[in-house]
C-alpha positions as CSV (number, residue, x, y, z in Angstrom):
1,M,64.9,109.2,27.9
2,H,65.0,112.5,26.5
3,N,68.3,114.5,27.1
4,P,67.4,117.8,28.7
5,N,70.6,119.3,27.5
6,P,71.7,118.0,24.2
7,S,74.2,120.8,23.5
8,V,76.2,119.5,26.4
9,L,76.4,116.1,25.1
10,S,77.1,117.1,21.8
11,H,80.1,119.3,22.9
12,K,81.5,116.2,24.8
13,Q,81.0,114.1,21.9
14,T,83.0,116.6,19.9
15,Y,85.5,117.0,22.3
16,F,86.2,113.3,22.4
17,I,86.6,113.1,18.7
18,I,88.9,116.0,18.6
19,L,91.3,114.1,21.2
20,A,91.0,111.0,19.1
21,L,91.9,112.9,16.0
22,G,94.7,114.8,17.9
23,F,96.2,111.5,19.0
24,L,96.1,110.1,15.5
25,I,97.7,113.3,14.0
26,Q,100.5,112.9,16.5
27,L,101.0,109.4,15.7
28,I,101.4,109.8,11.9
29,T,103.1,113.3,11.8
30,L,105.6,112.9,14.8
31,G,105.6,109.0,15.4
32,F,105.8,108.1,11.8
33,G,107.2,111.3,10.0
34,R,109.9,112.2,12.6
35,F,110.9,108.7,13.8
36,A,110.2,106.1,11.2
37,Y,113.6,107.0,9.6
38,T,115.3,105.2,12.6
39,A,114.2,101.9,11.5
40,L,114.5,102.4,7.7
41,L,117.5,104.4,6.9
42,P,120.1,101.3,7.3
43,S,117.9,99.6,4.6
44,M,117.9,102.6,2.4
45,K,121.7,103.3,2.9
46,S,122.3,99.8,1.7
47,D,119.9,99.9,-1.2
48,L,120.8,103.2,-2.6
49,G,124.4,103.0,-1.7
50,L,124.6,106.0,0.3
51,T,127.2,107.0,3.1
52,N,126.6,107.7,6.7
53,T,127.1,111.4,5.6
54,H,123.9,111.2,3.4
55,M,121.9,109.6,6.1
56,G,122.9,112.3,8.7
57,F,121.8,114.8,6.1
58,F,118.4,113.0,5.9
59,Q,117.7,113.8,9.5
60,V,119.1,117.4,9.1
61,G,116.7,117.8,6.6
62,I,113.8,116.7,8.8
63,L,115.0,119.0,11.6
64,I,115.5,122.1,9.3
65,G,112.1,121.7,7.8
66,Y,110.5,121.1,11.5
67,L,112.3,124.3,13.0
68,L,111.4,126.6,9.9
69,F,107.9,125.8,9.8
70,A,107.6,125.8,13.7
71,Y,108.0,129.6,13.4
72,L,106.2,130.1,9.9
73,C,102.9,128.0,10.6
74,S,101.7,130.8,13.1
75,A,101.3,133.1,9.7
76,F,99.7,130.4,8.0
77,S,97.3,129.6,11.0
78,K,96.4,133.2,11.2
79,R,95.7,133.4,7.5
80,W,93.7,130.1,6.8
81,G,92.8,128.8,10.5
82,L,94.2,126.2,12.7
83,S,92.1,123.2,11.4
84,I,92.8,123.9,7.9
85,V,96.8,124.1,8.4
86,I,96.9,120.9,10.5
87,N,94.9,119.0,7.8
88,A,97.2,120.3,5.0
89,S,100.4,119.5,7.0
90,C,99.1,115.8,7.7
91,A,98.4,115.5,3.8
92,L,101.9,117.1,3.1
93,V,103.6,114.1,5.4
94,G,101.7,111.5,3.8
95,L,102.4,112.3,0.1
96,A,106.4,113.2,1.1
97,M,106.6,109.7,2.7
98,M,104.6,107.8,-0.1
99,A,106.9,109.8,-2.6
100,L,109.9,108.3,-0.6
101,G,108.8,104.7,-1.7
102,F,109.5,105.7,-5.5
103,V,112.8,108.0,-5.4
104,S,116.1,107.0,-5.9
105,S,118.1,110.2,-6.0
106,F,119.7,111.6,-2.5
107,Y,118.7,115.1,-3.5
108,L,115.0,114.0,-3.9
109,C,115.2,112.2,-0.5
110,L,116.6,115.4,1.0
111,I,113.8,117.5,-0.3
112,L,111.0,115.0,1.0
113,A,112.8,114.8,4.2
114,F,112.5,118.4,4.7
115,L,108.7,118.5,3.5
116,I,108.1,115.6,6.2
117,G,109.8,117.8,9.0
118,A,107.9,120.9,7.7
119,G,104.5,118.9,8.0
120,A,105.2,117.5,11.2
121,A,105.5,121.1,12.6
122,G,102.8,122.3,10.9
123,A,100.5,119.8,12.3
124,Y,101.7,119.9,15.8
125,I,102.1,123.7,16.5
126,P,98.3,124.4,15.7
127,L,97.3,121.5,17.2
128,I,98.3,122.3,20.5
129,P,96.2,125.6,20.6
130,L,93.0,124.0,18.9
131,I,93.0,121.2,21.8
132,I,93.4,123.7,24.5
133,G,90.4,125.6,22.8
134,W,88.1,122.6,23.5
135,S,89.7,122.0,26.9
136,S,88.7,123.6,30.0
137,I,91.8,125.2,31.9
138,R,91.5,122.3,34.4
139,R,91.9,119.7,31.9
140,S,94.2,121.1,29.5
141,G,96.9,119.0,30.9
142,S,95.3,115.7,30.5
143,A,94.2,116.6,26.9
144,I,97.5,117.5,25.8
145,G,98.9,114.5,27.5
146,I,96.4,112.1,25.5
147,I,97.5,113.6,22.2
148,M,101.3,113.7,22.7
149,S,101.2,110.0,23.6
150,G,100.4,109.5,19.9
151,T,104.1,110.2,19.3
152,G,105.2,107.2,21.6
153,V,102.6,104.9,20.1
154,G,103.9,105.7,16.6
155,I,107.3,104.7,17.8
156,I,106.0,101.6,19.2
157,V,104.2,100.8,15.8
158,I,107.2,101.3,13.8
159,G,109.4,99.2,16.1
160,Y,107.1,96.4,15.3
161,V,105.6,96.9,11.8
162,A,108.9,97.9,10.0
163,P,110.9,94.7,10.8
164,L,107.9,92.9,9.4
165,I,107.8,94.7,6.3
166,L,111.5,94.8,5.8
167,E,111.9,90.9,6.3
168,R,108.9,90.4,3.9
169,F,110.0,92.5,0.9
170,G,113.8,92.3,1.3
171,T,116.0,94.9,0.2
172,G,113.5,97.0,-1.4
173,G,111.3,96.8,1.8
174,W,112.2,100.0,3.0
175,R,110.1,101.4,-0.2
176,H,107.1,99.3,0.9
177,A,107.3,100.6,4.6
178,W,107.3,104.2,3.4
179,F,104.4,103.9,1.0
180,F,102.5,102.1,3.8
181,L,103.2,104.7,6.3
182,G,102.3,107.5,3.9
183,A,98.9,106.0,3.0
184,A,98.1,105.6,6.6
185,S,98.8,109.3,7.0
186,L,96.6,110.3,4.2
187,L,93.9,108.3,5.6
188,V,94.1,110.1,8.9
189,A,94.2,113.4,7.1
190,L,91.0,112.5,5.0
191,V,89.2,111.8,8.2
192,S,90.6,114.8,10.0
193,F,89.3,117.1,7.0
194,F,85.7,116.1,7.9
195,L,85.8,116.1,11.5
196,L,88.6,118.2,12.7
197,K,87.3,121.8,13.8
198,E,88.1,124.6,16.1
199,N,85.9,125.8,19.1
200,L,84.7,128.8,17.3
201,S,83.3,130.3,20.6
202,F,86.5,130.1,22.3
203,V,88.6,131.4,19.4
204,E,86.3,134.4,19.2
205,S,86.6,135.1,22.8
206,G,90.4,135.1,22.6
207,T,90.9,137.1,19.1
208,H,89.8,140.3,20.6
209,R,91.6,140.4,24.0
210,N,95.2,141.2,23.9
211,S,95.2,140.9,20.1
212,Q,96.9,144.5,19.7
213,E,99.8,143.5,22.0
214,S,102.9,142.6,20.1
215,T,104.7,139.2,20.9
216,L,107.7,140.9,22.1
217,K,105.6,143.1,24.5
218,L,103.8,140.0,26.0
219,L,107.3,138.5,26.5
220,Y,108.8,141.5,28.2
221,R,105.7,142.2,30.4
222,D,105.2,138.5,31.6
223,P,108.5,137.4,33.6
224,S,106.6,133.8,34.2
225,L,106.3,133.3,30.2
226,R,110.0,134.1,29.9
227,T,110.9,131.5,32.7
228,I,108.8,129.0,30.9
229,L,110.8,129.7,27.5
230,I,114.2,129.5,29.4
231,V,113.3,125.8,30.9
232,Y,111.8,124.7,27.6
233,L,115.1,125.7,26.1
234,L,117.2,124.0,28.6
235,V,115.0,120.8,28.8
236,G,115.5,120.3,24.9
237,F,119.3,120.8,25.3
238,G,119.6,118.4,28.2
239,Y,117.2,115.6,27.6
240,I,118.2,115.2,23.8
241,I,121.8,114.2,24.6
242,F,120.8,111.1,26.9
243,A,117.9,110.2,24.4
244,T,120.2,110.3,21.4
245,F,123.2,108.1,22.9
246,V,121.4,105.7,25.4
247,V,121.6,103.0,23.1
248,A,125.2,103.6,21.8
249,Y,126.1,103.9,25.6
250,A,124.4,100.7,26.4
251,V,126.2,98.8,23.6
252,E,129.5,100.1,23.9
253,E,129.8,100.8,27.7
254,I,127.5,98.7,29.5
255,G,127.9,95.6,27.1
256,L,124.4,94.9,26.0
257,S,123.7,92.9,22.8
258,V,121.8,94.2,20.0
259,K,118.9,92.5,21.0
260,E,118.8,93.7,24.5
261,A,119.4,97.6,23.1
262,G,116.2,97.0,21.0
263,L,114.2,96.0,24.2
264,L,115.7,99.2,25.8
265,W,114.3,101.2,23.0
266,S,110.9,99.4,23.1
267,L,110.7,100.5,26.9
268,F,111.4,104.0,25.8
269,G,108.1,104.0,23.5
270,L,106.1,102.3,26.1
271,F,107.2,104.4,28.9
272,S,106.9,107.8,27.0
273,V,103.4,106.8,26.2
274,L,102.5,106.4,30.0
275,G,104.4,109.4,30.9
276,C,102.2,111.9,28.7
277,L,99.1,110.2,30.2
278,F,100.2,110.4,33.8
279,W,102.1,113.9,34.1
280,G,99.5,115.7,32.2
281,M,96.5,114.4,34.2
282,V,98.6,115.0,37.5
283,S,99.4,118.6,36.8
284,D,95.6,119.4,36.3
285,H,95.1,118.3,40.0
286,L,98.3,119.4,41.8
287,G,99.3,122.2,39.7
288,R,101.9,122.7,36.7
289,K,104.8,124.3,38.9
290,T,104.8,121.4,41.6
291,V,104.5,118.7,39.1
292,T,107.2,120.0,36.8
293,L,109.5,120.4,39.8
294,I,108.8,116.7,40.8
295,D,109.2,115.6,37.0
296,L,112.5,117.4,36.3
297,I,114.0,116.2,39.6
298,L,113.0,112.5,38.5
299,L,114.4,113.2,34.9
300,C,117.6,114.4,36.4
301,A,118.1,111.5,38.7
302,S,117.3,108.8,36.0
303,I,120.5,110.3,34.0
304,L,122.5,110.3,37.2
305,F,121.6,106.7,37.8
306,A,122.4,105.3,34.5
307,T,125.8,107.3,34.5
308,I,127.2,106.4,38.0
309,W,126.0,102.5,38.2
310,K,127.2,101.1,34.9
311,E,124.6,97.9,35.4
312,K,122.1,96.4,32.9
313,T,119.4,96.5,35.4
314,V,120.1,100.0,36.7
315,L,120.3,101.0,33.1
316,Y,116.6,99.5,32.2
317,I,115.3,101.0,35.3
318,S,116.8,104.3,34.7
319,S,115.7,104.3,30.8
320,A,112.3,103.6,31.5
321,L,112.1,106.4,34.4
322,F,113.9,108.9,31.9
323,A,111.2,107.9,29.2
324,F,108.5,108.2,31.6
325,T,109.3,111.8,32.9
326,F,111.0,113.7,29.6
327,N,107.9,113.4,27.6
328,G,106.2,114.5,30.9
329,A,108.1,117.6,31.1
330,I,107.4,118.5,27.5
331,T,103.5,117.9,28.2
332,I,103.4,120.1,31.1
333,V,105.4,122.9,29.5
334,A,102.7,122.9,26.7
335,S,100.1,123.1,29.3
336,M,101.9,125.9,31.1
337,F,101.8,127.8,27.7
338,G,98.0,127.4,27.7
339,D,97.8,128.6,31.1
340,H,99.8,131.8,30.4
341,I,99.4,133.1,26.9
342,P,96.1,134.6,25.6
343,M,94.6,132.4,22.6
344,A,95.3,135.2,20.1
345,K,99.0,134.7,20.7
346,M,98.9,131.2,21.3
347,D,100.0,129.5,18.1
348,K,102.8,132.0,17.5
349,I,104.4,131.8,21.1
350,F,104.2,128.2,20.9
351,G,105.9,128.0,17.4
352,I,108.8,130.4,18.8
353,S,109.0,128.2,21.7
354,T,109.3,125.0,19.6
355,L,111.8,126.5,17.6
356,I,113.8,127.6,20.7
357,H,113.3,124.0,22.0
358,G,114.7,122.4,18.7
359,L,117.7,124.7,18.6
360,G,118.5,123.7,22.0
361,Q,118.4,120.2,20.8
362,A,120.6,121.0,18.0
363,V,123.2,122.7,20.2
364,G,123.0,119.8,22.8
365,V,123.7,117.0,20.5
366,G,126.7,118.9,19.0
367,I,128.4,119.6,22.3
368,A,127.6,116.1,23.5
369,G,129.2,114.7,20.4
370,W,132.1,116.8,20.8
371,L,132.7,115.8,24.5
372,K,132.3,112.1,23.7
373,D,135.0,112.3,21.0
374,L,137.1,114.4,23.5
375,T,136.8,111.9,26.5
376,S,136.1,108.6,24.6
377,T,133.3,107.9,27.1
378,F,129.6,109.1,27.4
379,V,129.9,109.9,31.1
380,A,130.8,113.6,30.4
381,P,127.9,114.2,28.0
382,F,125.5,112.6,30.4
383,L,126.8,114.5,33.3
384,L,126.2,117.7,31.3
385,S,122.8,116.5,30.3
386,A,121.8,116.0,34.0
387,L,123.6,119.3,35.3
388,I,121.4,121.3,32.6
389,I,118.2,119.3,33.4
390,G,119.1,119.9,37.3
391,V,119.3,123.6,36.8
392,C,115.7,124.0,35.5
393,P,113.8,123.5,39.1
394,L,115.8,126.6,40.1
395,F,114.1,128.5,37.7
396,L,110.9,127.2,38.2
397,L,111.0,128.3,41.9
398,F,110.5,131.6,40.8
399,L,107.6,131.0,38.4
400,K,104.2,132.6,39.3
401,E,101.3,130.6,38.3
402,H,98.0,131.7,36.7
403,A,95.8,129.0,37.4
404,N,92.7,130.9,36.1
405,R,94.4,132.9,33.4
406,R,91.7,132.1,30.5
């Protein structure tokens, strides 16, 4: 039967292609780029003869690159366009990961770690406004949830593939793993180069409106936007404490074996994927504010349960609930920015918010580590984490939603 309105079908087809590409881009740049080191660094440390300090600097290199380009990629996007910056960043991540399979110098590893972090930010920051540009205001939460679930799937893939490669190739298996992950990333970047594009009609409609208003003036004029930024900062500070130390807590204070701790990490990956999908879709129907309040209350409760009841079963349940809700909070907050920010300012303000969120994570981990050394237990850091997350709903009570802002 002849399609009376082929343009609508074409738009839908393009929209689903963009969603699939966004999912794959998140999988390679964040799932592989930012989290593969967790599984591969022990082998790298042993093979290259590095210290724990060296390994810590590898993570610092990724974080510095990520935070720096979270701020800079707005200027790049304005100059060259969202899709070009995303594709170039994907290629950068792929090339840097492949190069890690050949180098032996710690300083070269550190430079490549910086490039991986920079590429991850360069792909993620412009991707959110690009996805929002293809989504209606009612569906932006679902769309962002779908693409952000790629990070969790990437973590699951790493957890399954990395041990197989390391077992197959022995001491130098980490080199093959980085090469394999980098090649997969370059393949996604190649496909994205031909298929990823911006919704030009939406970009043009958003470019002229509010384009002369400075970012600072927009933040000053919109108290709701300032509230979202504060919540994003506090969520970053709070959740990273539990996410960073939960496996060590499980082994040291709950008594889980290494195998059981691995199962715990697998639960994290699985439920973080489900959380991205669930909370994004629900927020489209019930409203961002209401759903975020529920999500943050459950997130706070998950940390408290794991801290107060030191039992294996409770820890598994709490960890699953934590993974299900923390990625949900990040997904909904990203959707909130799309509701409140004019398209012309979206990439810049979202880049600034990601920088603030990352700084909150850095400070949170630092304070948590100090509290652990001071008290010789993870209880104090986890209670601080729950307290900070528990404060966030109080700020959201004063948030005024803009359901039809765009």
